[in-house]
MARDO-321760 format. One record per residue (C-alpha): residue in one letter; chain; x, z, y. Coordinates in steps of 0.001 Angstrom, whole numbers, plus 500000, padded with zeros to 6 digits. Layout:
MARDO-321760
type_mol_X_Z_Y
A_A_X_Z_Y
...
This chain:
MARDO-321760
type_mol_X_Z_Y
M_A_046248_741069_447739
T_A_049281_740668_445458
D_A_050545_744193_446195
T_A_047129_745626_445396
A_A_047017_743820_442005
V_A_050473_745053_441026
T_A_049529_748569_441924
M_A_046444_748517_439685
E_A_048471_747183_436727
D_A_051059_749889_437196
F_A_048349_752521_437314
E_A_046772_751298_434047
A_A_050165_751290_432329
L_A_050858_754820_433461
L_A_047416_755920_432302
F_A_047814_754403_428819
E_A_051282_755910_428566
S_A_049830_759284_429455
F_A_047221_758930_426715
E_A_049894_757987_424151
V_A_052038_761022_425064
N_A_049127_763495_425033
E_A_047381_762078_421951
P_A_048982_763712_418914
A_A_049806_761462_415972
E_A_048519_762181_412503
G_A_050884_764111_410213
H_A_052395_766298_412940
V_A_052142_769920_414005
V_A_050703_770369_417477
K_A_049653_773228_419745
G_A_045971_773746_420439
K_A_043649_776223_422132
I_A_040729_778042_420560
V_A_037649_777106_422544
A_A_035085_778826_420338
I_A_034718_780987_417215
E_A_031749_780211_415013
K_A_031257_782655_412134
D_A_034322_782010_409895
L_A_035569_778948_411792
A_A_037738_778528_414848
V_A_037013_775530_417096
I_A_040341_774224_418386
D_A_041053_771728_421149
V_A_044333_769862_420613
G_A_043815_767364_423471
L_A_041759_764874_421484
K_A_038399_763481_422424
T_A_036826_765863_419910
E_A_037711_769325_418670
G_A_038619_770330_415145
R_A_037454_773280_413055
V_A_039799_775515_410995
P_A_038671_778344_408669
L_A_039748_781761_409993
K_A_041206_782677_406581
E_A_043943_780099_407137
F_A_045258_782280_409936
G_A_045919_785122_407511
A_A_045672_788650_408839
A_A_045106_787437_412407
G_A_041949_785694_411251
R_A_040671_788795_409538
D_A_041371_791579_412027
G_A_039936_789855_415112
T_A_043257_789195_416808
L_A_042274_785557_417305
E_A_039946_785023_420258
V_A_038770_782273_422548
G_A_041704_781050_424614
S_A_044370_781918_422008
E_A_046987_779207_421482
V_A_047772_778277_417880
E_A_049737_775616_416017
V_A_047902_773364_413596
Y_A_048619_770326_411490
V_A_046739_767073_412314
D_A_045506_765548_409066
R_A_043326_762891_410740
V_A_042424_762245_414381
E_A_038730_761709_413600
N_A_036640_761984_410443
A_A_033214_760556_409612
M_A_031573_763268_411734
G_A_033737_762405_414704
E_A_035793_765607_414436
A_A_039547_766088_414140
V_A_040749_767262_410699
L_A_043147_770165_411330
S_A_044981_772629_409030
R_A_046673_775888_409889
E_A_048115_776273_406342
K_A_049863_772914_406487
A_A_051224_773806_409877
R_A_052629_777038_408528
R_A_054085_775165_405552
E_A_055804_772666_407795
E_A_057195_775451_409953
S_A_058358_777327_406871
W_A_060104_774287_405355
V_A_062131_773740_408512
R_A_063068_777412_408707
L_A_063769_777679_404965
E_A_066013_774621_404980
E_A_068098_776202_407720
L_A_068382_779476_405751
F_A_069137_777566_402541
N_A_071949_775638_404195
K_A_073375_778903_405560
N_A_072988_780570_402102
E_A_070950_783375_403668
R_A_068194_785423_402108
V_A_064481_784874_402774
D_A_061518_787267_402632
G_A_058624_786523_400355
I_A_055717_788009_398415
I_A_055077_787585_394687
F_A_051339_786858_394498
N_A_050607_785125_391191
Q_A_051841_784672_387621
V_A_052280_781192_386155
K_A_053807_779727_382993
G_A_057480_780628_382808
G_A_057490_782809_385926
F_A_055721_783664_389162
T_A_054722_782122_392528
V_A_056119_783510_395770
D_A_054699_783070_399288
L_A_057585_782367_401699
D_A_055471_782666_404874
G_A_053411_779617_404120
A_A_055606_777778_401630
T_A_055032_778429_397931
A_A_058110_778911_395751
F_A_058643_779340_392000
L_A_060351_782488_390661
P_A_061540_782002_387015
R_A_061017_785028_384777
S_A_064767_785235_384116
Q_A_065407_785569_387860
V_A_063110_788541_388492
D_A_065603_791313_387723
I_A_069028_792012_386285
R_A_067402_793343_383125
P_A_064139_792141_381546
I_A_061054_793772_383111
R_A_057954_794400_381028
D_A_055592_795288_383897
I_A_055752_793045_386988
A_A_052802_794726_388752
P_A_054890_797103_390934
L_A_056757_794092_392366
M_A_053699_792017_393337
N_A_052110_791752_396790
I_A_055016_793417_398586
S_A_057506_791751_400905
Q_A_061034_791630_399473
P_A_064167_789497_399828
F_A_064896_786401_397710
Q_A_067718_783892_397403
I_A_066789_780192_397468
L_A_068398_778447_394476
K_A_067001_774925_394969
M_A_064837_772968_397468
D_A_063236_769540_397090
K_A_060991_768716_400069
R_A_059955_765342_398702
R_A_058488_766980_395595
G_A_057585_770177_397421
N_A_059619_772342_395012
I_A_061380_775580_395930
V_A_063067_777822_393320
V_A_064034_781363_394325
S_A_065778_784333_392694
R_A_065296_788039_393144
R_A_068028_788769_390589
A_A_070733_787108_392705
V_A_069905_789462_395593
L_A_070058_792500_393301
E_A_073370_791395_391770
E_A_074890_790853_395174
S_A_073694_794254_396372
R_A_074870_795812_393152
A_A_078293_794195_393447
E_A_078651_795515_396984
Q_A_077575_798958_395843
R_A_079920_798859_392844
S_A_082855_797818_395013
E_A_082175_800714_397333
I_A_081880_803222_394480
V_A_084903_801888_392549
G_A_086991_802120_395680
K_A_086371_805872_395753
L_A_087313_806461_392098
E_A_090793_807361_390928
E_A_092310_807682_387461
G_A_092368_811309_386362
Q_A_089415_812226_388590
V_A_086731_814430_387008
V_A_083133_813464_387869
D_A_079577_814143_386724
G_A_077553_811388_385116
V_A_074268_810788_383319
V_A_074184_809268_379831
K_A_072317_806015_380350
N_A_072645_804259_377004
I_A_074126_804999_373559
T_A_075605_802393_371202
D_A_077533_802522_367929
Y_A_080862_802290_369766
G_A_080204_804689_372651
A_A_077936_805634_375549
F_A_077363_804164_379023
V_A_077411_806823_381729
D_A_075874_806314_385182
L_A_078299_807552_387836
G_A_075817_807084_390663
G_A_075315_803341_390956
I_A_077959_802133_388517
D_A_078295_802552_384759
G_A_081401_803647_382887
L_A_082059_803379_379158
L_A_082750_806540_377200
H_A_084210_805238_373937
V_A_083366_807114_370750
T_A_087063_807942_370195
D_A_087222_809617_373628
I_A_084219_811892_373163
A_A_086056_814608_371224
W_A_089404_815246_369538
R_A_087598_815524_366224
R_A_086075_812575_364392
V_A_082696_811472_365802
N_A_080910_809027_363499
H_A_078227_808167_366086
P_A_077921_809154_369791
S_A_074379_810390_369182
E_A_075890_813306_367229
V_A_077160_814725_370538
L_A_075246_813007_373369
T_A_071611_812381_374310
I_A_070197_809872_376792
G_A_069506_811471_380180
E_A_072031_814262_379623
T_A_074386_815114_382510
I_A_077998_815402_381347
K_A_081396_815940_382926
V_A_083884_813128_382307
Q_A_087361_812129_383392
I_A_088237_808691_384767
I_A_090789_807220_382340
R_A_091125_803661_383666
V_A_089645_801674_386564
N_A_089811_797871_386731
M_A_089346_796917_390398
E_A_088767_793244_389563
T_A_086173_793550_386814
H_A_084837_796950_387981
R_A_085137_798260_384433
I_A_085603_801997_384136
S_A_086821_803840_381030
L_A_085783_807472_380684
G_A_086836_810380_378506
M_A_085446_813789_377574
K_A_088102_815062_375184
Q_A_090725_814708_377926
L_A_089131_817716_379622
E_A_090225_819884_376683
A_A_093683_820810_375369
D_A_095110_818429_372761
P_A_095184_820344_369465
W_A_097972_818062_368157
E_A_100513_819496_370609
T_A_101104_822601_368450
I_A_100192_821086_365101
G_A_103606_821607_363500
Q_A_103583_825357_364018
K_A_099957_825740_362999
Y_A_100192_823719_359783
P_A_103666_824164_358234
L_A_104727_822161_355177
E_A_103709_823478_351743
S_A_101052_825751_353296
R_A_097506_825738_351942
F_A_094254_825496_353903
T_A_090558_825016_353288
G_A_088832_822072_354954
R_A_085706_819929_354836
I_A_085550_816312_353621
T_A_084368_814212_356601
N_A_084926_810648_355444
I_A_085721_808846_352186
T_A_087469_805455_352039
D_A_088919_803240_349304
Y_A_092380_804702_349877
G_A_091516_808401_350158
A_A_089479_811070_351914
F_A_089715_812675_355369
V_A_089577_816456_355628
E_A_088698_818321_358819
L_A_090966_821356_359062
E_A_089542_822358_362464
P_A_087596_820595_365241
G_A_089798_817714_366376
I_A_092271_817945_363485
E_A_091879_815820_360360
G_A_094280_815108_357517
L_A_094268_812421_354838
I_A_094312_813056_351106
H_A_095680_809809_349687
V_A_094024_808716_346452
S_A_097332_809254_344629
E_A_097292_812935_345663
M_A_093730_813660_344536
S_A_094023_814155_340773
W_A_096759_814692_338209
T_A_095033_812634_335543
K_A_092365_810381_337137
K_A_094154_807176_338072
N_A_092721_803997_339600
V_A_089359_805586_340441
H_A_087501_805576_343738
P_A_087962_808805_345769
G_A_084170_809145_345914
K_A_084189_809928_342188
I_A_086502_812905_342769
V_A_085173_814424_346021
S_A_082014_814114_348137
T_A_081295_814191_351872
S_A_080890_817698_353372
Q_A_082540_819262_350312
E_A_084810_822261_350994
V_A_088238_821759_349389
E_A_091574_823549_349288
V_A_094492_821322_350234
K_A_098257_821559_350591
V_A_100159_820236_353628
L_A_102591_817551_352434
E_A_103677_815969_355755
V_A_102994_816415_359477
D_A_103664_813692_362082
P_A_102570_814863_365590
E_A_103580_811574_367254
K_A_101431_809434_364967
R_A_098829_812231_364854
R_A_098831_812279_361066
I_A_098713_815004_358438
S_A_099199_814128_354782
L_A_097411_816481_352408
G_A_097402_817002_348672
L_A_094425_818082_346593
K_A_095976_818055_343123
Q_A_098845_820279_344312
C_A_096356_823146_344575
L_A_095373_822712_340908
D_A_097317_823449_337714
N_A_099548_820558_336660
P_A_098247_819535_333213
W_A_101549_817771_332453
E_A_103465_821017_332868
A_A_100925_822853_330720
F_A_101094_820145_328055
A_A_104914_820167_327982
A_A_104911_823933_327548
K_A_102293_823890_324796
Y_A_103478_820788_322940
P_A_107285_820516_323015
Q_A_109161_817550_321576
G_A_108505_817120_317852
T_A_105051_818753_317933
E_A_102250_817026_316038
V_A_099096_816249_318065
E_A_095785_814497_317439
G_A_093637_812410_319765
E_A_091298_809460_320225
V_A_092499_805908_320833
K_A_091372_805336_324422
N_A_092890_801910_324919
K_A_094707_799240_322949
T_A_097145_796974_324785
E_A_099717_794371_323871
F_A_102494_796961_324133
G_A_100901_799886_322297
L_A_098148_802507_322082
F_A_096925_805076_324631
I_A_095828_808317_323003
G_A_093545_810803_324796
L_A_094861_814341_324535
E_A_093580_817643_325939
D_A_093040_818297_329688
D_A_092629_814542_330320
V_A_096300_813909_329520
D_A_096993_810512_327942
G_A_099917_809744_325666
M_A_101282_806327_324716
V_A_102476_805087_321330
H_A_104782_802110_321820
L_A_104654_799206_319389
S_A_108073_800154_318072
D_A_106814_803624_317115
L_A_103842_802528_314985
D_A_105503_801724_311656
W_A_108958_801965_310103
N_A_108886_798749_308133
R_A_106370_796391_309803
Q_A_106507_794570_313110
G_A_104661_796390_315924
E_A_102156_793569_316478
E_A_101259_793614_312793
A_A_100916_797410_312672
L_A_098769_797401_315857
E_A_096007_795560_313999
D_A_095340_798729_311968
Y_A_093987_800596_315036
N_A_090843_800298_317161
R_A_089404_802096_320168
G_A_087679_805322_319174
D_A_089891_805960_316145
M_A_091200_809493_315744
V_A_094931_809419_315040
K_A_097767_811869_314649
A_A_101129_811449_316347
V_A_104354_813264_317146
V_A_105387_814162_320720
L_A_108598_812261_321408
D_A_109033_813029_325125
V_A_107147_814524_328127
D_A_108172_813345_331626
I_A_106429_815705_334052
D_A_107591_813877_337213
K_A_106409_810477_335995
E_A_103378_812036_334283
R_A_104101_810356_330942
V_A_103827_811498_327335
S_A_105568_809374_324702
L_A_104139_809622_321181
G_A_105121_808235_317807
I_A_103009_807635_314707
K_A_105730_806465_312342
Q_A_107613_809698_313036
L_A_104924_811574_311084
S_A_106767_810507_307904
G_A_110472_810358_307122
D_A_112474_807312_308012
P_A_112896_805316_304779
F_A_115901_803554_306219
A_A_117642_806838_306957
E_A_116787_808156_303522
A_A_117979_804988_301798
T_A_121203_804816_303762
D_A_122015_808511_303745
G_A_125820_808768_303504
M_A_126213_804989_303750
R_A_128859_803480_305953
K_A_130682_800195_306402
G_A_132761_799427_303298
S_A_130560_801403_300946
I_A_129786_799897_297530
V_A_126106_799958_296554
T_A_124141_798973_293469
T_A_121065_796821_294110
T_A_118284_795080_292212
V_A_117471_791409_292835
T_A_113890_791057_294123
Q_A_113861_787420_295223
V_A_116000_784275_294821
N_A_115990_781318_297207
D_A_118304_778540_298333
G_A_119835_780579_301155
G_A_120763_783585_299009
I_A_119198_786530_297271
E_A_117057_789450_298462
V_A_117978_792788_296943
Q_A_116584_796322_296983
L_A_118825_799361_297315
A_A_118830_801698_294356
E_A_117599_804545_296594
G_A_114249_803973_298323
D_A_112479_800746_299230
Q_A_115088_799446_301664
L_A_115712_795700_301313
A_A_118803_793689_302201
F_A_119802_790054_301975
I_A_123007_788548_300543
K_A_123753_785117_301954
R_A_124748_782216_299685
N_A_128397_782154_300797
D_A_128632_785897_300114
L_A_127520_785599_296483
S_A_131046_785017_295125
R_A_134716_784606_296026
D_A_134724_781330_294187
R_A_132758_778497_295790
S_A_131655_777263_292409
E_A_129977_780583_291749
Q_A_128089_780706_295089
R_A_124896_779575_293375
P_A_121784_781724_293878
E_A_120186_780338_290712
R_A_122723_782146_288549
F_A_120862_785352_289519
A_A_117439_786357_288269
V_A_114859_788825_289597
G_A_115609_792268_288151
D_A_119366_791742_287818
K_A_121561_794656_288835
V_A_124137_793588_291421
D_A_126964_795555_293057
A_A_127894_794602_296614
R_A_129980_795844_299468
V_A_128445_796928_302869
I_A_130068_794712_305504
Q_A_127703_795619_308365
F_A_125584_798720_308921
D_A_123572_799216_312181
K_A_121214_802206_312426
K_A_119787_801031_315753
T_A_118721_797618_314519
R_A_118100_799013_311006
R_A_120037_796169_309422
I_A_122335_796228_306386
T_A_124517_793236_305487
L_A_125904_793091_301902
S_A_128493_790831_300301
I_A_129513_790364_296622
K_A_132365_788195_297857
A_A_133745_791050_299990
L_A_133545_793385_296975
E_A_135521_790958_294784
I_A_138188_790483_297452
A_A_138494_794274_297915
E_A_138814_794824_294130
E_A_141453_792104_293952
K_A_143505_793695_296713
E_A_143257_797079_295010
A_A_144408_795630_291689
V_A_147371_793893_293281
A_A_148362_797085_295018
Q_A_148282_799099_291756
Y_A_149532_796711_289074
G_A_151803_794185_290671
S_A_152861_792248_293693
T_A_153575_788707_294638
D_A_157289_789438_294336
S_A_157152_790618_290669
G_A_156662_787159_289246
A_A_153471_788177_287471
S_A_150489_785893_287827
L_A_147146_787030_289303
G_A_145581_786663_285856
D_A_148209_788953_284336
I_A_147562_791580_287007
L_A_143798_791456_286653
G_A_144139_791517_282883
A_A_146229_794611_283085
A_A_143783_796230_285448
L_A_140869_795443_283167
Q_A_142742_796750_280145
Q_A_143557_799919_282053
N_A_139932_800410_282990
T_A_138624_799625_279497
P_A_138110_802808_277506
N_A_139869_803061_274096
D_A_137703_802749_271055
């Protein structure tokens, strides 16, 4: 009796345990068998008391092409064990999503690629079907470069890289660009490994910029800098190249780390600078074309690949401090002279004015020193006047050459720009390109005329023109030359050194004690004259040893000089 009771209890326990094991719990993926197909629904038995129905479209292609049939085993997700109609609520899509999440997490942790299909466009990007799981593809992660038309990439299976996964929120972010960059890097590494410096290869011009062109070498781009396109000056790569054109280039440099490749076209041709010295000897003349104008000069193309510089100082004999663009223009044909050649620095210095007549030489030949000229006052400065002469030659009149008697600053006030003036050529310096002129030289030097034959010690007769406390101002008998006699030079006797004893108009004799033609100064002294006369009288009529007094000697001298009545 007891054994039988225990056996029944054990049997019930085993039965309930069997039910618990076979009865799937809600929220899990389970295997089931299709027991019937009704129109667009599949009736599936998953071991519950009732079956569940799943739309055929949830099975994807298998549900559309008739692959599913009664008896087929499928995996579904159990939403609820029984609904209000007594049926199990099943989902094939949720089952696929669960399967995909598990598989995708494994691939994400291994940093492996996944296959997916872009099927819809949303704000900021696109949605991708990862075999049941929906992922977000940002627009910036579609391609290496921005793509205008996404249509060719939709509804086709292609690899993606998972960037982020959040199962709790159901978010997956993928990138197609990362896959392309990785493939591109592998391809670039393979191509770069086959390239060598100096190698000549064919490439297609892919893009043109201001500084050069990018050339496709078959999976990797190289930069052809504008300075390496040709030996001659190339202002813009588009002058020589067109997009899509196939060109032959030489590998100049290869950076294995950054995969940057520098290319050259001109290196395939002979360097014209190697024989430049023999082709363009010094002092030789050539005709060239102006290719570029700068603030400091103009570049002249002598031949393709060879350019020389005309410095602004070598452009004109007479036009100074002007922009080169006011002398020459781009594309103009000019004759130039070779001034210097430096093959190492790849420079040729040219002269434009050397091929023209030197106006300074012509002026010096036509107007030698002492010639009178006439011109317009072009400029007035603190140190003189600039006079415009013929052939754009300018001459300068220094302040000191404006007037014989007045200070230069005072005489300068008489002139203004635009005035026509006459002057005398004083000097022409061809090397320094200078012409010195003088206006005061148009008339004779009153100082020279007044002091003609004068020397130190000479006795002159003057007329008092002014009296002041410091002395008297006198005018020489010849000309208008003035001189000044200081107070202490008015007499030998101190009591007579009084300026007030003289009056304007008085005739006064004085001795020249200083005469300087350079400074145009004359210093006179009545005192020196008296002392000189005294010495002369002593020498002629007596001596200190004769016992005669100075008064007796002077009296005798005066009596000797006085004419008899």
